[in-house]
C-alpha positions as CSV (number, residue, x, y, z in Angstrom):
1,M,-28.8,-52.8,13.3
2,E,-25.8,-53.6,15.4
3,A,-26.4,-51.2,18.3
4,H,-27.8,-52.2,21.7
5,V,-28.5,-50.6,25.0
6,I,-25.9,-51.5,27.6
7,F,-27.7,-49.7,30.4
8,A,-30.5,-47.2,30.8
9,M,-31.1,-44.6,33.5
10,E,-33.4,-41.7,34.4
11,N,-32.9,-38.2,35.8
12,R,-29.7,-37.5,33.9
13,G,-28.8,-34.4,31.9
14,P,-27.2,-34.7,28.5
15,N,-23.7,-34.1,29.8
16,M,-24.2,-36.5,32.7
17,C,-25.4,-39.1,30.2
18,I,-22.3,-38.7,28.0
19,R,-20.0,-38.8,31.1
20,E,-21.8,-42.0,32.3
21,C,-21.1,-43.6,29.0
22,T,-17.4,-43.0,29.3
23,H,-17.3,-45.0,32.5
24,Y,-19.1,-48.1,31.2
25,K,-16.7,-50.5,29.3
26,G,-17.9,-50.9,25.8
27,C,-20.1,-47.8,25.7
28,N,-19.4,-45.6,22.7
29,G,-22.7,-43.8,22.1
30,V,-25.8,-42.5,23.8
31,N,-29.4,-42.0,23.1
32,Y,-30.8,-39.1,25.2
33,R,-34.4,-38.1,25.6
34,R,-34.7,-34.5,27.0
35,D,-38.5,-34.6,27.9
36,T,-38.0,-37.6,30.2
37,L,-34.3,-37.1,31.1
38,T,-33.8,-40.7,30.0
39,C,-30.3,-41.8,29.1
40,Q,-29.5,-45.0,27.1
41,L,-25.9,-46.1,27.1
42,L,-25.1,-47.8,23.8
43,Y,-22.6,-50.2,22.3
44,V,-22.4,-49.2,18.6
45,S,-20.4,-51.5,16.4
46,L,-20.8,-49.8,13.0
47,P,-20.3,-46.1,12.1
48,G,-23.7,-44.4,11.9
49,D,-25.6,-47.0,13.9
50,K,-28.3,-45.9,16.3
51,L,-31.3,-47.7,17.7
52,E,-34.1,-48.1,15.2
53,D,-36.7,-47.5,17.9
54,S,-35.3,-44.1,18.9
55,E,-38.4,-41.9,18.7
56,G,-37.9,-38.8,20.8
57,F,-34.2,-39.7,21.4
58,S,-31.1,-37.8,20.3
59,F,-28.1,-39.9,19.3
60,A,-24.4,-39.0,20.0
61,N,-21.4,-41.1,19.1
62,L,-18.6,-40.9,21.6
63,D,-15.7,-42.4,19.7
64,N,-13.4,-39.4,20.1
65,Y,-14.7,-38.0,23.4
66,T,-12.2,-37.0,26.1
67,L,-12.4,-35.3,29.4
68,D,-9.4,-33.8,31.1
69,G,-8.6,-35.0,34.6
70,D,-10.7,-38.2,34.5
71,S,-8.7,-41.2,35.5
72,C,-11.1,-43.5,33.5
73,L,-10.2,-41.8,30.2
74,P,-9.1,-42.0,27.5
75,T,-9.1,-45.8,27.8
76,N,-11.4,-47.3,30.4
77,P,-9.2,-49.6,32.5
78,C,-12.1,-51.8,33.7
79,K,-13.3,-55.1,32.3
80,E,-16.5,-55.8,30.4
81,R,-19.7,-55.5,32.6
82,E,-17.8,-53.1,34.9
83,K,-18.2,-49.3,35.5
84,C,-15.1,-47.2,36.1
85,V,-15.6,-44.8,39.0
86,P,-13.0,-42.0,39.1
87,L,-11.5,-41.2,42.6
88,D,-9.6,-38.2,43.9
89,K,-5.9,-38.1,43.1
90,N,-6.2,-39.8,39.7
91,G,-7.3,-43.2,41.1
92,H,-10.3,-45.3,40.0
93,V,-12.3,-48.3,41.1
94,C,-14.0,-50.8,38.9
95,V,-17.6,-51.8,40.0
96,S,-19.5,-54.6,38.4
97,Y,-23.1,-54.0,37.3
98,R,-26.0,-56.0,36.1
99,A,-28.6,-54.9,33.5
100,P,-32.0,-56.5,33.1
101,C,-31.1,-58.2,29.8
102,D,-28.1,-59.9,31.4
103,E,-30.4,-62.8,32.5
104,Q,-31.4,-63.3,28.9
105,P,-35.2,-63.3,29.6
106,C,-36.3,-63.4,26.0
107,T,-36.8,-66.9,24.7
108,N,-37.4,-68.4,21.2
109,G,-35.1,-66.0,19.4
110,G,-36.5,-62.8,21.0
111,V,-34.2,-59.8,21.2
112,C,-33.9,-58.1,24.6
113,R,-33.5,-54.3,25.0
114,N,-32.6,-52.8,28.4
115,Q,-35.0,-50.1,29.7
116,V,-34.8,-48.1,32.9
117,N,-35.1,-50.9,35.6
118,S,-36.8,-53.2,33.1
119,Y,-36.5,-54.7,29.6
120,V,-38.6,-55.2,26.5
121,C,-38.5,-58.3,24.2
122,T,-38.9,-58.0,20.5
123,C,-40.4,-61.3,19.5
124,P,-40.1,-63.2,16.2
125,D,-43.4,-63.3,14.2
126,E,-44.6,-66.6,15.5
127,W,-44.0,-65.8,19.2
128,T,-45.6,-63.4,21.6
129,G,-45.7,-62.6,25.3
130,L,-43.5,-60.6,27.7
131,N,-40.6,-63.1,27.2
132,C,-41.6,-64.4,23.7
133,D,-42.8,-67.6,25.4
134,S,-46.3,-68.0,23.9
135,K,-46.8,-69.5,20.5
136,L,-48.8,-67.3,18.2
137,Y,-51.3,-69.4,16.3
138,L,-53.0,-68.1,13.2
139,F,-56.2,-69.7,12.1
140,Y,-57.4,-69.5,8.6
141,T,-61.0,-70.0,7.6
142,K,-61.8,-71.2,4.1
143,Y,-65.1,-69.9,2.6
144,V,-66.6,-71.7,-0.3
145,I,-69.2,-69.8,-2.3
146,D,-71.5,-71.9,-4.4
């Protein structure tokens, strides 16, 4: 799956979630969870992609989304890792942001997924722990029956 969470936030309605996405460079889709008002801003690289772990979330692709009067649209003028904030009179300002996975906390091939103010590592089979930093040892016992 080639989609990942750029940034996650709480207390957003579905329209606010979509509008937030348009202001983050590289965001072209959202996962939205109505029961917790959780918004995940996504970078989706292939048509039809959405997060595998999306239980309870609704997915929306924003490839053709436009909003009249927004100085950040239709093409976000900011750089990667910057949010475009529209100002009055058709101006804008670019503000850099940091997400929890920016620090690359997952080791040993673990994949980091941004959460609201935190992250979750998905570890390869032989690793475990918060940051995939503990080796998982499997012990086999051989039984001999006479």
